[in-house]
C-alpha positions in Angstrom: 0.0 0.0 0.0 1.4 3.4 -1.0 1.4 6.5 1.2 -1.3 8.0 -1.0 -3.5 4.9 -0.3 -2.8 5.3 3.4 -3.9 8.9 3.3 -7.0 8.1 1.3 -8.1 5.4 3.7 -7.4 7.7 6.7 -9.3 10.5 5.2 -12.4 8.3 4.6 -12.2 7.1 8.2 -11.9 10.7 9.5 -14.9 11.9 7.4 -17.0 9.0 8.5 -16.2 9.8 12.1 -16.6 13.6 12.4 -20.0 15.4 12.3 -21.1 16.2 8.7 -21.2 19.9 9.8 -17.4 19.9 9.9 -15.9 20.5 6.5 -12.6 18.5 6.1 -10.7 20.0 3.2 -7.5 18.0 3.2 -5.6 15.2 5.1 -1.9 15.2 4.8 1.3 13.9 6.6 3.5 16.8 7.6 6.6 15.4 9.3 5.4 13.0 12.0 1.9 14.5 12.2 -1.2 13.6 10.5 -2.7 17.1 9.8 -6.4 17.6 9.2 -7.3 20.8 7.4 -10.8 22.2 8.0 -12.9 25.3 7.5 -14.3 24.7 11.1 -11.3 24.5 13.5 -13.4 26.0 16.3 -15.6 23.0 16.2 -12.8 20.6 16.9 -11.6 23.0 19.7 -15.1 22.9 21.3 -15.1 19.0 21.3 -11.7 17.7 22.2 -13.1 14.1 22.3 -13.3 14.1 18.5 -9.4 14.4 18.1 -8.7 11.9 20.9 -11.1 9.4 19.3 -9.6 9.9 15.9 -6.0 9.5 17.3 -7.1 6.2 18.9 -8.6 4.9 15.8 -5.8 6.0 13.4 -2.9 5.5 15.8 -1.3 8.7 14.7 -0.5 12.1 16.4 -3.1 14.4 15.0 -3.0 18.2 14.4 -6.0 20.3 13.4 -5.2 23.2 11.2 -7.5 25.9 9.6 -7.9 25.6 5.8 -5.8 28.5 4.2 -9.1 29.9 2.9 -10.3 30.8 6.4 -7.1 32.6 7.4 -7.1 36.4 7.1 -4.1 37.8 5.1 -1.0 38.5 7.2 -1.3 42.4 7.0 -5.0 42.5 8.0 -4.5 39.8 10.7 -1.7 41.9 12.2 -3.8 44.9 12.4 -6.8 43.1 13.8 -4.7 41.5 16.6 -3.2 44.8 17.6 -6.8 46.2 17.9 -8.0 43.3 20.0 -5.2 43.1 22.5 -5.3 45.8 25.1 -2.5 48.4 24.7 -1.3 47.8 28.2 -0.2 44.4 27.2 2.7 45.9 25.4 2.8 43.9 22.2 6.3 44.2 20.7 6.2 41.6 17.9 3.9 39.3 16.0 5.4 36.4 14.1 3.3 34.5 11.5 4.0 30.9 10.6 2.0 30.4 7.4 3.1 26.8 6.9 1.2 25.7 10.1 -1.3 28.5 10.5 0.0 29.7 13.8 1.1 33.0 15.2 3.4 33.9 18.1 2.6 37.1 19.8 5.4 38.7 22.0 4.1 40.9 24.8 5.5 42.6 27.8 2.6 41.5 30.0 1.5 38.1 28.6 -1.4 37.6 31.0 -3.2 40.7 29.7 -2.6 39.5 26.1 -4.1 36.1 26.9 -7.1 37.5 28.7 -9.1 35.8 31.5 -9.6 32.1 30.8 -8.0 32.8 27.3 -10.9 35.0 26.2 -8.7 37.3 24.1 -6.9 34.4 22.3 -10.3 33.0 21.5 -11.4 36.4 20.1 -8.3 36.6 18.0 -8.8 33.1 16.6 -12.4 33.9 15.6 -11.4 37.2 14.0 -8.4 36.1 11.9 -8.6 32.3 11.8 -4.9 31.9 12.9 -4.0 29.9 16.1 -2.4 32.3 18.5 0.1 31.7 21.3 1.5 34.4 23.5 5.1 34.6 25.0 6.8 37.2 27.1 8.9 39.8 25.2 12.6 39.0 25.6 14.3 41.8 27.6 17.2 41.8 25.0 16.1 41.6 21.4 17.9 38.9 19.5 18.7 39.7 15.9 19.3 35.9 15.3 15.8 34.9 16.6 14.1 37.7 14.6 15.9 36.8 11.3 15.3 33.1 11.6 11.5 33.6 12.3 11.3 36.0 9.4 13.1 33.7 7.1 10.9 30.7 8.0 7.8 33.0 7.3 9.2 33.9 3.9 9.8 30.2 3.1 6.2 29.1 4.2 5.3 27.3 1.0 8.5 25.6 0.5 8.6 24.6 4.1 5.2 23.1 3.8 6.4 21.0 0.8 9.4 19.9 2.9 7.3 18.7 5.8 5.0 16.9 3.4 7.9 15.2 1.8 9.3 14.1 5.3 5.9 12.9 6.2 5.7 10.5 3.3 9.2 9.3 3.9 8.4 8.5 7.6 5.2 6.7 6.8 6.5 4.6 3.9 6.2 1.4 6.0 8.8 -0.8 7.7 10.0 -4.4 7.5 9.0 -7.0 9.9 11.7 -9.6 9.1 15.4 -9.7 10.0 15.3 -6.7 12.4 18.6 -5.3 13.7 20.1 -2.1 15.2 23.7 -0.8 14.5 25.8 2.1 15.6 28.8 3.4 13.5 31.3 5.7 15.0 32.0 8.5 12.6 33.8 11.0 14.8 34.2 12.0 18.4 35.1 8.5 19.6 38.3 8.3 21.8 38.7 12.0 21.0 36.9 15.3 21.7 35.7 17.0 18.6 33.9 16.4 15.3 31.1 14.3 17.1 29.1 12.2 14.5 27.3 8.8 14.9 25.2 6.8 12.5 22.2 4.8 13.9 21.0 2.2 11.4 18.3 -0.3 11.1 17.1 -2.4 8.1 14.8 0.5 7.2 16.4 3.6 8.4 19.6 5.7 8.9 19.8 8.5 11.4 22.8 10.7 11.8 23.4 12.1 15.3 25.4 15.2 15.3 27.8 16.5 12.6 30.5 18.4 14.2 33.9 19.9 13.4 37.2 19.7 15.3 38.2 23.4 15.4 41.5 22.6 17.0 42.7 20.0 14.5 43.5 21.3 10.9 44.6 17.7 9.8 41.4 15.9 10.9 38.6 18.4 11.4 35.8 16.5 9.8 33.8 13.3 10.8 33.9 10.3 8.4 30.7 11.2 6.5 32.2 10.1 3.2 31.9 6.4 4.1 29.9 4.1 1.9 27.7 3.3 4.9 26.7 7.0 5.0 26.5 7.7 1.3 24.5 8.7 -0.6 23.5 11.4 1.8 20.0 11.3 0.4 19.6 7.9 2.0 19.7 9.4 5.5 16.3 9.7 7.0 17.1 12.3 9.7 19.8 14.3 11.3 19.5 14.8 15.1 21.6 17.6 16.8 22.1 17.2 20.5 23.2 20.8 21.0 24.7 23.9 19.3 28.4 23.7 20.0 30.4 23.5 16.8 32.0 20.2 17.7 28.5 18.8 17.4 26.9 20.9 14.6 29.7 22.8 12.8 29.6 20.7 9.6 25.8 20.3 9.4 25.4 22.8 6.5 28.0 20.7 4.6 25.5 17.8 4.3 23.1 20.2 2.3 26.0 21.3 0.1 26.5 17.7 -0.9 22.9 16.6 -1.4 21.2 15.9 1.8 17.6 17.2 1.7 16.1 15.7 4.8 15.1 17.0 8.2 17.1 18.2 11.1 15.6 17.6 14.6 16.8 19.7 17.6 15.2 22.1 20.3 14.2 25.6 19.4 17.2 27.2 21.3 19.6 24.8 19.5 18.3 25.9 16.2 18.9 29.5 16.9 22.2 29.1 18.7 23.8 26.8 16.1 22.8 29.2 13.4 24.6 31.9 15.2 27.7 29.8 15.7 27.8 28.5 12.2 27.6 32.0 10.8 30.5 33.0 13.1 32.4 29.9 12.0 32.3 31.3 8.4 33.3 34.7 9.5 36.4 33.3 11.5 37.4 31.2 8.4 37.2 34.3 6.2 39.2 36.4 8.7 41.9 33.9 8.8 41.9 33.5 5.0 40.9 29.9 5.2 38.5 28.2 2.8 35.1 27.8 4.3 33.6 24.3 4.0 30.1 25.7 3.1 28.4 29.1 2.5 25.6 31.0 4.3 23.1 29.5 1.6 23.7 26.1 3.2 23.1 27.5 6.7 19.8 28.8 5.4 19.1 25.3 4.1 19.6 24.0 7.6 17.0 26.4 9.0 14.6 25.7 6.3 14.7 21.9 6.9 14.8 22.1 10.8 11.9 20.6 12.7 12.2 22.0 16.4 11.0 19.9 19.3 10.4 20.7 22.9 11.7 18.6 25.8 9.3 15.6 26.4 7.9 15.6 22.8 8.0 12.2 21.1 8.1 12.2 17.3 8.5 9.6 14.6 11.6 10.5 12.5 11.8 7.4 10.5 9.6 4.4 9.6 10.9 2.5 12.7 12.5 5.2 14.9 10.9 7.4 17.4 12.7 10.2 19.2 12.2 12.0 22.5 14.3 14.9 23.8 15.1 15.6 27.4 17.2 18.2 29.2 20.9 17.5 29.2 21.9 20.3 31.4 25.0 21.3 29.3 24.0 24.5 27.5 20.7 26.2 26.5 18.5 23.6 24.6 21.0 20.8 25.0 19.2 17.5 24.7 19.6 13.8 25.9 18.2 11.9 22.9 16.1 8.8 23.5 15.6 6.6 20.4 12.9 4.0 20.6 13.5 1.6 17.6 10.9 -0.7 16.1 7.8 -1.8 17.9 9.4 -2.4 21.2 12.6 -3.8 19.6 15.3 -1.6 21.1 15.9 1.6 23.1 19.2 3.6 22.8 20.1 6.9 24.6 22.6 9.4 23.4 23.6 11.8 26.1 25.4 14.2 24.0 27.4 16.7 26.2 25.6 16.7 29.6 25.9 17.9 33.2 24.3 15.7 35.9 24.2 18.5 38.5 22.1 21.6 38.9 24.0 24.6 37.7 23.6 28.3 37.8 21.6 28.0 34.5 20.1 24.5 34.2 18.5 21.6 36.1 20.5 18.3 36.1 20.4 16.0 33.0 17.3 13.8 32.8 17.9 10.1 33.5 14.5 8.6 34.0 13.1 6.6 31.1 10.5 4.0 30.2 13.1 1.7 28.7 16.9 2.0 27.9 19.1 -0.9 26.7 22.1 1.1 25.6 23.5 4.5 26.6 26.0 6.2 24.4 27.6 8.7 26.9 30.3 11.3 26.8 33.4 10.9 28.9 35.2 14.2 28.6 36.1 14.1 32.3 36.0 10.3 32.7 39.4 9.6 34.2 39.6 8.4 37.8 41.3 11.7 38.9 38.8 14.0 37.1 36.8 15.5 40.0 35.6 19.1 39.6 35.1 21.6 42.5 31.4 22.4 43.4 29.7 25.4 41.9 30.1 27.2 45.4 33.9 26.4 45.4 34.1 27.7 41.8 32.4 30.9 42.9 34.8 31.3 45.8 37.8 30.8 43.5 36.5 33.5 41.0 35.9 35.8 44.0 39.5 35.3 45.2 41.1 35.6 41.6 39.1 38.6 40.5 39.4 40.4 43.8 43.1 40.0 44.0 43.7 41.1 40.4 41.5 44.2 40.7 43.1 45.2 44.0 46.6 45.2 42.3 45.2 47.3 39.4 45.1 44.5 36.8 42.8 43.3 34.1 40.9 39.9 34.3 40.6 38.0 30.9 38.2 35.2 30.8 38.0 33.3 27.5 34.5 31.8 27.2 32.3 29.9 24.8 29.6 32.4 23.8 27.0 29.9 24.8 26.8 28.4 28.3 30.0 29.2 30.2 29.7 32.9 29.5 26.2 33.1 31.0 27.3 31.1 34.1 30.3 33.4 34.7 28.1 36.4 34.2 25.6 35.2 36.9 28.5 34.5 39.3 30.2 38.0 38.8 26.8 39.6 39.1 26.1 38.1 42.5 29.6 38.7 43.8 29.4 42.4 42.8 25.8 42.9 44.0 26.6 41.5 47.3 29.8 43.5 47.7 32.2 40.4 47.8 34.3 42.0 45.0 34.3 45.7 43.9 31.8 46.8 41.3 33.6 47.2 38.0 32.8 47.1 34.4 32.4 43.5 32.8 32.9 43.8 29.2 31.4 41.2 26.8 33.2 40.8 23.5 32.4 38.6 20.6 29.0 36.8 20.3 28.3 36.7 24.0 25.7 39.6 23.9 23.7 37.9 21.1 24.0 34.5 22.8 22.7 36.0 26.0 19.8 37.6 24.1 18.8 34.1 22.8 18.9 32.9 26.4 16.6 35.6 27.5 14.2 34.5 24.6 13.9 31.0 26.1 13.5 31.4 29.9 11.5 28.2 30.1 14.7 26.2 29.4 16.5 27.7 32.5 16.6 25.9 35.9 13.6 26.1 38.3 15.2 28.7 40.6 16.2 31.1 37.8 12.9 30.9 36.1 11.2 31.8 39.4 13.6 34.7 39.9 12.8 35.9 36.3 9.0 35.3 36.2 8.0 35.9 39.8 10.5 38.5 41.1 11.1 40.3 37.9 15.0 39.9 38.3 17.3 38.6 35.7 21.0 38.7 36.6 22.0 38.5 33.0 20.6 42.1 32.5 22.7 43.8 35.2 24.1 47.2 34.6 27.7 45.9 35.2 27.7 44.2 31.8 28.7 46.3 28.9 28.6 45.2 25.3 31.8 45.8 23.2 30.1 46.6 19.9 33.0 48.1 17.9 36.7 47.8 17.2 37.1 51.3 18.5 35.6 50.4 21.9 37.8 47.3 22.1 40.9 49.4 21.4 40.0 51.9 24.1 39.5 49.0 26.7 42.9 47.5 25.6 44.8 50.9 26.3 42.8 51.8 29.4 44.9 50.9 32.6 41.7 51.0 34.8 41.0 47.5 36.2 38.1 45.7 34.6 36.9 42.2 33.7 36.6 41.0 30.0 34.7 38.0 28.9 35.5 37.3 25.2 35.3 34.5 22.7 36.7 32.1 21.6 36.8 29.9 24.7 39.8 27.9 23.6 41.8 30.8 22.3 41.7 29.5 18.7 40.6 32.9 17.2 38.0 35.7 17.8 38.3 38.9 19.8 39.9 37.3 22.9 43.2 37.1 20.9 43.5 40.9 20.8 43.2 41.1 24.6 45.7 38.2 25.0 48.2 39.8 22.8 47.9 43.2 24.4 47.8 42.2 28.1 50.1 39.0 28.1 53.3 40.9 29.1 51.6 42.5 32.2 52.2 40.4 35.4 49.4 42.3 37.1 46.7 40.8 34.7 45.1 37.4 35.1 43.9 34.9 32.5 41.2 32.5 33.9 40.2 29.4 32.0 36.6 28.2 32.8 36.0 25.7 30.0 37.6 22.7 28.4 40.6 23.4 26.4 40.9 20.8 23.5 44.3 19.3 22.5 46.1 21.4 19.9 44.4 24.7 20.8 46.2 27.8 22.0 44.3 27.5 25.3 45.7 24.0 25.9 49.2 25.1 25.2 49.1 27.9 27.7 47.3 25.7 30.2 50.2 23.2 30.0 52.8 25.9 30.6 53.9 27.3 27.3 55.0 30.8 28.0 56.3 31.9 24.6 54.4 31.5 21.2 53.7 32.9 17.8 50.2 34.2 17.7 50.6 35.7 14.2 50.7 34.1 10.8 53.5 32.6 8.7 54.0 35.8 6.8 53.5 38.0 9.8 54.7 36.3 13.0 53.8 37.9 16.4 55.9 36.4 19.1 54.6 37.1 22.6 55.6 36.3 26.1 52.8 35.1 28.5 53.7 36.9 31.7 50.1 37.2 33.0 48.9 35.1 35.9 47.2 31.9 34.3 44.7 30.0 36.3 42.1 27.2 35.5 38.8 27.3 37.3 37.2 23.9 36.7 33.9 24.4 38.6 32.4 26.1 35.7 32.4 23.1 33.3 29.2 22.1 31.4 30.5 18.5 31.4 30.0 16.0 34.1 33.1 14.9 36.1 33.9 11.4 36.9 31.6 11.2 40.0 28.7 12.7 38.0 29.2 10.4 35.1 29.1 7.3 37.2 26.1 8.5 39.2 24.2 9.3 36.0 24.3 5.6 35.0 24.0 4.0 38.4 21.0 6.2 39.3 19.4 5.8 36.0 15.9 4.2 35.8 16.2 1.6 34.3 19.9 0.8 34.6 21.1 0.1 31.0 22.5 -3.3 29.8 25.3 -1.7 27.9 27.4 1.5 27.9 29.1 3.0 24.9 31.6 5.7 25.7 32.6 8.6 23.4 33.6 12.3 23.5 36.7 11.9 25.6 40.5 11.5 25.1 41.3 7.7 24.6 42.7 7.3 28.1 39.6 8.8 29.7 37.2 6.6 27.7 39.2 3.4 28.5 39.5 4.3 32.3 35.9 4.9 32.7 34.8 1.9 30.6 36.9 -0.5 32.6 35.8 1.0 35.9 32.1 0.8 35.1 32.5 -2.9 34.1 34.6 -3.9 37.1 32.6 -2.1 39.8 29.0 -2.3 38.4 29.0 -5.2 35.9 27.7 -3.1 33.1 28.9 -4.1 29.7 31.0 -1.3 28.4 32.8 -0.5 25.1 34.9 2.4 24.0 34.5 2.4 20.3 37.1 3.8 18.0 36.2 6.0 15.0 35.1 3.9 12.0 34.0 0.9 14.2 30.5 -0.5 14.2 28.6 -2.3 16.9 25.4 -4.3 16.5 22.9 -4.2 19.3 20.2 -6.6 18.0 
């Protein structure tokens, strides 16, 4: 039976089930959803039992959407909405999503825009036909978020066709004989960087992450040229765990070489990875390196991305179902649970994860209905890899920053724009607000300001305490007046030449490019200044070399060498890591419900992967394996 036959049969069942007064205009697969288009969406809304009954009969997730003919045009709908919502709600933006018939209304006071018992939203729906939702206006406007939403709106027709193509591919049917599940290591195994895995069954191929190793010019890319991966059109889906470049940096390359399928990630990951991929191109251009793809391919990623919320369960292939859960690493980072077949096998990819409540996020989720195998990071998996607590890290920052400022020095903190920078900001704000260190300007250089703006756009992804502080107390530490954006080269030059003590947070976090290099070159001779590492420094990066004790280096080019002497105080503050340490990695597995049968380790230097693997097997009896790149393991 073809997909068209399935849709026709389902359409007949739907029309036979719903009252004749409800006009069904179309039935279509769009991604994992069965979408019912109707000229009477309000009648479905008034009777939720109809949808529940249909879902039970058809065994599909069902979405009701208004037929395009009942939708007001965008300009008149925008005007009507602004008239209906009271002015005191403070509407700042209205985003239309024509591909799904929904609108997102940003308002300074969401409760007023929603109305008592949702009466204003109901009035909007009756007036314009679109389905509205209201979110709080972010306190910092993100250019990235605005441009992505605008681009998706402009691509509405093409995006709808993409979703329908994906839907047909998902519902093409699966085999019942000779069922098996395999994992192929394509990158990031016994190493940190270029993370990439292929999950294969007899019917499906799913790629998990597609990163770049920014610290290794010899082997920067995963092995996506293997015969097992090619042709790229044969891949059913790409799943991105989080937005760091070592997990998503080469995703646009897939579209350059022919992939046309979907990308699944959370909403913040979509926005953050776009920001980081664009910056990756800018850095390549600045360093006169050949970029692996163009901005056109980044737009292809946006166009094909199907964002999911934590807890959503979605079919992504004929025999693979995906659920995202919080990973606690950075904004939107996800632990990915794959349910294969009809109860055949369950495999979990942690991506990068933190099993501890941090200043930003709740601990990584580790409660699941079923898990047979866990593929887990081991960045800090060695027996001696124990990190200080967050409180100890805060005390260390207080001591380092306080001493440096008191002797008239500058503090330079290289940070990843996403995650570590926001955590350090929260600690500095608390220390200065409570008088534990002197109030001083904290300059944010590079992408930190824009990344922070994206954080403010998704407060629901932050930890319980921080959400309460933002929503109920109206206090957001990321918005403190101590933080100043460095928005020009002139401003940076002024800071570099100013002897006044200050703190600078700048990208990149591993000192492999970006504005942080200007500060390092300028301040490195000064013994009064301090360089504080708060994030992982990969092998081969400038940050790792300095961390290991190198004090003289060339930070220029072959044609224009710049030899500098590192005289400033250099300190590592481990307590800010977004990765679990050895104790947290062990606890994540031993406290998991259910405890898995098998553990596959990745994303760690070889010695750390092997150390953790042998320890887990000896102490807890869990079958473990530390795969090498290019190896394949069969689970069933």
